[in-house]
N, C-alpha and C positions, 0 to 999 in steps of 0.2 A: 477247573477254576478253584484256586486255593481259598480256604476259609479266611475271612478277614475280620478284624475287629470292627465294631460299629463305626468308630471314628474314621478308620482308614477307608472303609466302604463308603462312608458319607463323602469324604473328600474326593474319592474316585468318581462318584456319581455326579458331584458338582462339576468336575472337569469335563466328564463325558457329556453331561446334559448341555453345558454351555457350548461345547464344540459342535455337537450334533444338531441342536435345534435352536441355538441362539437365545435361549431363555434362561433365567436364573431359578434354580430350585429354592433359593431363599424366599421366593414369593409363596412357596407352599408352607403349610403349617406343620410339617413333620415328615416322617419317613414311612413308606409302605414296605414291609418285609415280606418276601415271597420265598417260602421254604418248600422245595419239591422233595417228596419222599418216595418216588417211584410210582410207575403206572400213572394214575390220575390223582393220587393223593397229594394234596397241597395244603400247607398251613399258611394263612395270610394274617399278618399282624398289621392292623390299620394304624394310621398316624395318631388316632386317639387311643390306641392301646388295646383295642378289641381283637380277640383271637378267633379266627374263622377257619374251621377245618372242612375241606372239600374232599369228597369221595375217599373216606378213610379206610383203605385196605392196608394194614400195617403189620399185624402179627404174623401173617403167613405170606406176606409179599416178599418174593425173593430179592427184590431190588431195594427194599427198605433197610437202611443200616441198622445193625443190631441195637444201637443205642436208642433208636426210636421205635423198636418193635413193641415194647410194653406201652400200652396206651397211657399209663401214668406218666411216662416220660415227657409227654406234651406239656405238662405243668399246669396249663390253663386252657380251657376252651369255652368260649362264650356262645358260639353258634356253630351248627353243623349243617352243611349243604351237601345233598346227594343228587347227582344228575340223573341216575336211573337205578333200577333195582338189581342189576347184575352183581354177583358176589364180589368181583374185583373193584367195586365202587361202594358197595353197601356194607361189606362184611363186618367192620368194626364200629359202624355208626351207632347201632343200638347200645352197645356197651359204653361208648363214649358219652352218649346222651345221658345214660343213667349215672355214670361216674361224676360228670361235671354238672348235672342238672341243666344241660344245654339243649334247647329245642333243635330238632332235626327237621329242616325243611327239605322237601323234595316233591316230585310229581304227586298231584293230588290222589291219583289212583293207587300209587305205591303206599302212601301214608295211610290211606283208608284200609288197605290190606294189613299193614303193620299194626294198626289199632285193633282191627277185627280179630287178628290172630293172637293178640295179647303180647306181641313183641315189645311194644311201648305203649304207655298210656297216652291218651289223646293230647294232654298238655305238652308232651314232648315230641309229638308228631303232627304239627299243624299242616293243613293242606295248602297247596300252592299250585299255580298253573301258569302256562305260557302266556306272556303278556302281562302277568301280574307283577306288581312291585311291592316290596316290603321295606319297612323302616324299622328293623328290629331293635335299634338302640335309640329311637326317638327321631324327631324331625331334623336334627342337625348331624345325625350319625350316618353310617354307611347306608347307601341305597342299593337294593339288590333286585334285579329284574330277571324273570325267567324268559328265556328265548328258545327258539326251535333247535332241535338236534335231530339228525336223520339216523335213527338207530332203532333198537327195540328195548323192552324193559320188563322182562319176566322176573317174578320174585320166587326164587327157589326156597323151599321151607321143609325142614324135617319135622314131621308131626310127632311130638313127644308121646302122644297116646298110642300111636301105631308103629312108631320108629320107621315110618315110610317117608320117602321123598315125595313132595308135592310141588306143584307149580301154581302160583296165584297171580292175580292181576297186579301189574307193576306200574300202571299208568303209562303215559307217553314220556320218552326221554326229553331232557331239557339241557340247556346250557345256562350259565349265569353271567350277567353283566353286573359287576360290582363297582360302584362309584364311591371312592374313598371320601373322607371328610374334607380333603383338600382338592377334590376334583379329579384325581388320578383314577383312570378306569381300566378295569381288567375284564376280559372275556375268557372265562373258563369254559371251554367248548364241550367238556365231557367226552363222550364217544359219539362220533358223527362221520358220515360220508359227506361229500360235497353236495350242496344244494344252492339253488340260485339266489335265495334270499339272504345268503351270507353277505352279499353286496348291500342289500337293504339294511341289514342289522349294522353293518359297518358304517353306513351313512347316517343312520339314526343315532347311534351311541358313540361313534368315534373312539373305540377303545385305544388306550395307549399301549397295552400289553395284551397279547393273545396267547393263551396256553392251548396248544394245538396238538391233537393226536396224530401220530405219523406212522404207527406200526404196520398198517395194512391189514388185510384179511377181514377184520371186524370193523375197521375204521379206515380213514384215508391213508394212502401210502405217502411216502415223502414227496413224490412229484406232485400228486394232487393237493397235498397240504400246502406245499410251497406256492402253487398257483393260486389257491384260495386266499392265502395270506397276502401275497404280493399284489395280485390283480383285483381282488374283490374286497378284502377287508381293509388293507392298507394301514395297519397299526404302526407305531414307532418301534415296538419290540415284539419278537416272537420267541416263545419258549416251547420247544418240542416236548411232548409227553406221550405216555401210553405206547411204549415200545420196549422190546428187549426182555419182557418177562416170560414169554412163552415162545416156542418155535414159530408159531403162526405170526407173531408180531415182529417180523424180521426187518422192518424198516429201521434205518439208523439216523442219528443226528447228522452224521457226515453226508449222507445222501440228501437229507433235507437241506442242508447248507448249500450243497452243490446245485440243487434244483432251484433254490431261492435266488441265486446269482448275486451280482454286485452292482447292478445298474443303479444310477442315481435315484434316490427315493425308495430303494428297497428297504423293507423293515430289517432292523438289526437282530440277528439271531443271537440269543443268549445261550452260552454253553454252560450247562449246569448238570452236575452229577447228583444222584439221589443223596439227600442229606446236606446239600449245600444250599445257600440262600443268596438271593439278590435283593438289594435295597434300592428303592426309588425315591 
């Protein structure tokens, strides 16, 4: 998908939204920008202008474009969300938190280890848990809820005193439901296998967009991910993530699209390469 100017993108979204769902985006109070940077790394800019970075693995991510590998290239970060403690989701989060003085929210157990090990001070690593909801920018700002993910969350740590690798408590993995200031909802699933309560979460929060892992091996494969999105969650849009960075993550966007199908009511798959954005 080619990069587009904000104005061109906005016009295309107006046309697409009107054709697909019969409603006008002029009723919304702005645009939500979703920039995918490879694996699960996603930068979301809210209609109110807040910048949220999710699962920031950038500097050594083989799929992150060179222009975005320096964390300073993000320009502004107001909040960091980490779904679990694995390196490919957590790696650049502490450095980002320190650079931008932005709090890093994640599983409570992970952040407790982060503070105890001296990786971040407590004020930059607030604790958070499944079912909890935060309003980091006040009562009229973005609302973020932690939901279940079926995965693990070990925190790997190289002890500077011994130069030895250690493994610490990383809490339980989570996904995030983000409700924008204008009501647009995103479910960033982090890393997960299929679980039955995906249907319940879909019914409770009715996300417009799901960022869904499809790589297989550690997460859902394209066929399972398509079933979960199409039959259980039923969003308007699906954006595949977490594939193609290692040989084990062999699932592809083409396989996901084929498995998703084209039956009436099927979520629309968004074809996005790392470094490209979609506006809503």
